[in-house]
C-alpha positions in Angstrom: -7.4 -0.7 -6.0 -6.0 0.9 -2.6 -5.4 4.9 -2.8 -2.4 6.4 -0.8 -1.7 10.1 -0.4 1.1 10.8 1.3 2.2 14.1 2.4 5.9 15.1 3.1 7.0 19.0 4.4 9.2 20.5 1.4 12.3 20.5 3.7 11.8 17.1 4.3 11.4 16.0 0.8 14.7 18.1 0.1 16.9 16.0 2.8 15.4 12.8 1.4 16.4 13.9 -2.2 19.9 14.8 -1.1 21.1 11.5 -0.5 18.8 8.9 -2.5 21.1 6.0 -1.4 20.3 7.1 2.3 18.1 4.7 4.2 17.4 7.6 6.7 13.9 8.3 6.9 11.7 11.6 7.0 8.3 12.1 8.6 5.5 12.3 6.6 1.4 12.1 6.8 -0.7 9.3 4.8 -4.0 9.6 4.2 -5.9 6.3 3.3 -9.6 5.3 3.9 -10.4 9.0 5.4 -7.8 8.4 8.0 -4.8 10.5 8.5 -1.9 8.7 9.6 1.5 9.8 10.9 4.7 7.8 9.0 8.1 7.8 8.4 9.2 7.4 4.8 12.4 6.7 2.7 13.3 5.3 -0.6 13.9 1.4 -1.1 15.5 -0.7 -3.3 18.7 -0.7 -5.0 19.2 0.1 -8.6 15.5 1.8 -8.8 16.7 4.5 -6.7 18.3 6.3 -9.5 15.2 6.4 -11.8 12.5 8.9 -11.5 9.8 6.6 -10.3 11.7 5.5 -7.0 10.1 2.9 -4.7 9.3 3.7 -1.0 9.4 2.0 2.5 6.3 3.3 4.9 6.8 2.4 8.6 3.3 3.5 10.6 4.2 5.4 13.5 0.8 6.8 14.8 -0.7 5.0 14.8 2.1 1.7 15.1 0.1 -0.9 13.3 -2.1 -0.3 10.5 -4.0 -3.7 9.4 -2.0 -5.8 11.3 1.4 -4.0 9.6 3.6 -2.2 11.0 5.8 -1.3 7.3 4.7 -1.5 3.8 6.6 -1.3 0.8 5.3 0.5 -2.3 7.4 -1.0 -5.2 7.5 1.5 -8.6 8.0 -1.5 -10.9 9.6 1.2 -13.0 11.3 -1.2 -15.1 9.1 -4.1 -16.1 6.7 -2.8 -18.9 3.5 -4.8 -17.8 3.6 -3.8 -13.9 2.4 -7.2 -12.9 5.7 -9.5 -13.0 6.3 -9.6 -9.4 2.6 -9.6 -8.2 2.3 -12.9 -10.8 5.6 -14.3 -9.1 4.6 -14.0 -5.5 1.2 -15.4 -6.3 2.8 -18.2 -7.9 5.4 -18.7 -5.1 2.4 -18.7 -3.0 0.3 -21.4 -4.8 3.2 -23.9 -4.8 3.2 -23.4 -0.9 5.9 -21.3 -0.1 5.4 -18.8 2.5 5.1 -15.6 0.5 4.2 -11.8 1.4 1.0 -10.3 0.1 1.0 -7.8 -2.8 -1.7 -6.0 -4.2 -1.3 -2.9 -6.8 -1.9 0.2 -5.2 -2.1 4.2 -6.6 0.3 6.8 -4.9 -0.3 10.4 -4.5 2.7 12.9 -3.0 1.9 16.1 -1.8 -0.9 16.1 -4.4 0.8 15.2 -7.4 -0.3 11.4 -9.1 2.8 9.4 -8.9 1.5 6.4 -11.0 0.6 2.7 -10.4 2.4 0.8 -7.5 2.9 -2.8 -5.8 2.2 -2.6 -2.0 4.0 -5.5 -0.5 4.0 -6.9 3.4 7.2 -6.6 5.1 8.3 -9.9 6.1 9.0 -9.4 9.7 7.6 -10.1 13.0 4.4 -8.7 12.5 3.9 -10.7 9.2 4.4 -13.9 11.4 1.5 -12.8 13.9 -0.7 -11.4 11.1 -0.8 -15.1 9.5 -0.3 -17.2 12.8 3.0 -18.3 12.2 5.5 -19.2 14.6 7.8 -16.9 16.1 11.5 -17.1 15.2 14.5 -15.5 13.5 14.4 -13.6 10.1 17.4 -12.6 8.1 17.1 -10.8 4.4 19.5 -11.6 1.7 20.4 -8.5 0.8 23.3 -8.5 -1.8 24.8 -11.1 -4.1 26.9 -12.8 -1.3 23.9 -14.1 0.1 24.8 -17.5 -1.5 24.8 -20.1 1.1 29.0 -20.0 0.3 31.9 -19.2 2.3 33.2 -17.2 -0.5 31.8 -14.2 -2.2 30.4 -13.5 -5.7 33.9 -12.8 -6.9 35.0 -15.7 -5.3 37.1 -14.3 -2.8 36.8 -15.7 0.9 34.5 -14.2 3.0 35.3 -12.3 6.1 32.0 -12.7 7.9 30.0 -16.0 7.4 26.9 -13.8 7.3 28.2 -11.7 4.7 25.3 -11.0 2.6 22.3 -11.1 5.2 20.7 -8.8 7.5 18.6 -9.7 10.6 15.4 -8.4 10.3 13.9 -10.2 13.8 15.1 -12.7 16.3 12.9 -13.8 18.9 15.4 -15.5 21.3 18.8 -14.0 20.4 19.7 -17.8 18.4 19.1 -16.9 14.9 22.6 -16.1 14.0 24.2 -18.4 15.4 21.8 -21.0 13.7 22.4 -19.6 10.4 25.8 -19.4 10.7 26.1 -23.6 11.7 23.9 -24.0 8.9 25.6 -22.1 6.2 29.2 -23.7 7.5 27.6 -27.0 7.2 26.1 -26.5 3.7 30.1 -26.1 2.9 32.0 -28.9 4.9 29.6 -31.4 5.7 30.5 -34.8 3.8 28.0 -36.0 1.2 26.8 -38.7 3.8 26.8 -36.4 6.6 24.7 -33.7 4.5 21.5 -35.9 3.8 21.5 -36.8 7.4 22.1 -33.3 9.0 21.0 -30.4 6.9 17.4 -31.6 6.8 17.3 -31.1 10.3 18.2 -27.5 9.7 16.1 -26.6 6.8 13.0 -27.7 5.4 13.9 -29.5 2.3 10.5 -30.0 0.6 9.7 -26.1 0.8 13.2 -25.4 -0.5 12.7 -27.5 -3.5 9.2 -25.8 -4.1 10.8 -22.4 -4.2 13.8 -23.2 -6.1 11.3 -24.8 -8.5 9.3 -21.4 -8.3 12.4 -19.4 -9.3 13.5 -21.8 -11.9 10.0 -21.5 -13.4 9.7 -17.9 -13.5 13.6 -17.4 -14.3 14.3 -14.9 -11.4 18.0 -14.6 -12.2 18.8 -12.5 -9.1 16.3 -14.9 -7.0 19.0 -17.7 -6.1 21.3 -15.3 -4.4 19.6 -11.9 -3.3 16.1 -11.2 -2.9 15.0 -13.9 -0.8 14.5 -14.2 3.0 15.3 -16.9 5.4 12.9 -17.6 8.3 13.8 -19.8 11.2 10.6 -21.6 12.3 10.5 -22.0 15.9 7.7 -24.1 15.5 9.7 -26.8 13.6 13.0 -26.2 14.0 13.8 -25.6 10.4 15.0 -22.7 8.1 12.2 -21.7 5.4 12.7 -19.4 2.3 10.5 -17.0 0.6 10.9 -15.0 -2.4 11.2 -11.2 -2.2 11.4 -8.4 -5.3 10.8 -10.8 -8.2 10.0 -7.9 -10.9 13.1 -9.5 -13.0 10.9 -12.4 -14.1 8.4 -14.1 -17.0 10.8 -13.7 -19.6 12.6 -10.1 -18.8 15.4 -9.3 -16.4 15.2 -6.9 -13.7 16.4 -4.0 -16.3 13.4 -4.8 -18.1 15.7 -6.6 -21.0 14.6 -9.6 -22.8 15.8 -12.7 -21.2 15.9 -16.1 -23.6 13.5 -18.4 -22.4 16.6 -21.1 -21.5 19.0 -18.6 -20.1 18.7 -20.3 -16.2 19.2 -24.3 -16.3 16.5 -26.6 -14.7 18.9 -26.9 -11.3 19.3 -23.4 -10.8 22.3 -22.1 -9.1 24.0 -21.3 -5.6 25.9 -23.3 -3.4 22.8 -25.1 -1.9 20.7 -25.9 -4.6 23.9 -27.6 -6.1 24.7 -29.7 -2.8 20.9 -30.6 -2.6 20.4 -32.0 -5.8 23.8 -33.8 -6.0 21.8 -35.9 -3.6 19.7 -38.4 -5.3 16.8 -38.7 -2.6 16.7 -35.0 -2.9 16.9 -34.9 -6.5 14.0 -37.4 -7.1 11.8 -35.4 -4.5 12.8 -31.9 -6.9 11.6 -34.0 -10.1 8.7 -35.3 -8.8 7.6 -31.6 -7.4 8.8 -30.0 -10.7 6.8 -32.5 -12.6 3.6 -31.5 -10.7 4.4 -28.2 -11.0 4.8 -28.1 -14.7 1.6 -30.3 -15.2 -0.8 -28.6 -12.6 0.5 -24.9 -12.2 3.1 -23.6 -15.0 1.0 -23.6 -18.1 -0.8 -21.3 -20.4 -4.1 -22.8 -19.3 -3.6 -21.9 -15.8 -1.7 -18.5 -16.2 -3.9 -17.0 -18.4 -6.6 -15.8 -16.5 -4.7 -15.0 -14.0 -2.2 -12.6 -16.4 -5.1 -10.9 -17.7 -7.2 -10.2 -14.7 -4.0 -8.6 -13.1 -3.9 -6.5 -16.4 -7.2 -5.7 -16.4 -6.9 -4.2 -12.8 -4.5 -1.6 -13.5 -5.2 -0.9 -17.4 -7.7 1.9 -17.0 -4.8 4.2 -14.6 -2.2 3.2 -17.4 -2.7 6.3 -19.2 -2.9 8.6 -16.3 0.6 7.2 -14.7 3.3 9.6 -15.8 6.1 7.0 -16.2 3.8 4.6 -18.2 2.4 6.8 -20.9 4.8 6.2 -23.4 5.4 2.2 -22.5 1.6 1.9 -23.6 2.1 -0.1 -26.7 4.6 -2.3 -25.1 2.2 -2.9 -21.9 -0.7 -3.6 -24.1 1.4 -6.6 -25.9 3.0 -8.0 -22.6 0.2 -10.6 -21.8 0.8 -12.4 -24.8 4.7 -11.9 -24.6 4.5 -13.4 -20.7 2.5 -16.2 -22.4 4.6 -17.1 -24.8 7.4 -17.2 -22.4 5.4 -19.5 -20.4 4.9 -22.0 -23.1 8.6 -21.9 -24.3 10.0 -22.2 -20.8 7.6 -25.3 -20.0 8.7 -26.8 -23.0 12.2 -26.3 -22.3 11.9 -27.6 -18.5 9.7 -30.5 -19.8 13.1 -31.6 -22.1 15.3 -30.8 -19.2 13.9 -33.0 -16.6 15.7 -35.7 -17.9 19.1 -34.2 -16.3 17.2 -34.8 -12.8 16.8 -38.6 -13.6 
C-alpha cells in the first residue's frame, strides 16, 4: 500500500482550515518513495469537508508530473464503514468496459501524524487521456445535481444556463461547450424518431447503457445526476460517461446509512436515461447488457473474492486509523453486508427485467 507523507507549514495549514469550503490551494511537500516533491494541496469534496477526516486534492508542482499524473485525489471515505465501496464500484465499472479512473488505497501522514487509510484516485483530465492512450477531446465534471441532462434544475425550474451543473476540465480545440450544449438541447427537444436517429451520432449509446447498468446494480443514488464525468472522444466524435465518487453504493447511501436493495428501479433516472429507454431498440440493448451483467458480473460468486481481497488489504491498518477504531465491529461485518446486498439486489433486478421487454 502506498504511503504518503505530506508536510504543510502551520501558517498555511491555518489558512487551509480558515475556510474549509474554499478550493484555494496552499503549498506543501510530499515525501513518497524516498522522493521529496513540491505540491499544492487543498480540501476536496462536498459534505465530507465538514467532518474531521477530510479529503484532499494534490497537484504536483515540481516535478510537474508524477507517475504520469499531474493531480491525484485522496478520498477519506469517512462515511463508508467498509472503506472499499468506492474502489469496488470503480473496479466494477471498468469490468463492464466503462472508461474509469483507477483507484488504490494509501496511507496518509500529515506533518508526522497518521491520518488514516485513504483512497487514491486518478484525476480524469488530459493527463489521464495521455496515460491510457485515449484520444484528446473535452472533459466535463458533473459538479452538482443540475447535471441531469435536462433544461430544468433539480427543483424543476428553468435553467439560466444550459451547462448548469457542469464544469469544464479540459478542451483540446475549444468545441466542447458547444458540443455538450447541442447534446443537452437535442436530448430535450428532438422527437422520438429524431432522437433514435441523431443521438447515437453524439453519444456512445452502448457505453452509456453499460454505465447505467453499473449505476443501477451498485445502486449509486447520486450517480445519475452528479458524480460523473463526460468525455468527448475526438477519435469517435462521441461523448462517453465515466463514474466518480461512488462511496454511496452497495447497500448504503453517501451518509453511510442503509439503503434498501430495491430503492432504485432498474430504469434508473435522469432525462437522458428516460429518453433512451423509451426507445424499444435501445431498451432491448439495455436488457441484453443487464442480463449478461447479472449472469456473469454482478453475482455473489464473482464479487465475493474481490470484496474480501480489498478488506484484507486494509484490515491490518484499521485499528491504527484514528477515525476507524470505533467502527471496527461494523467494518468486520461489512463484507457479509455487501454480499447480502449483491444477492438481494441481483434477485430484485432479475425480477425487474420484465419491465424492459
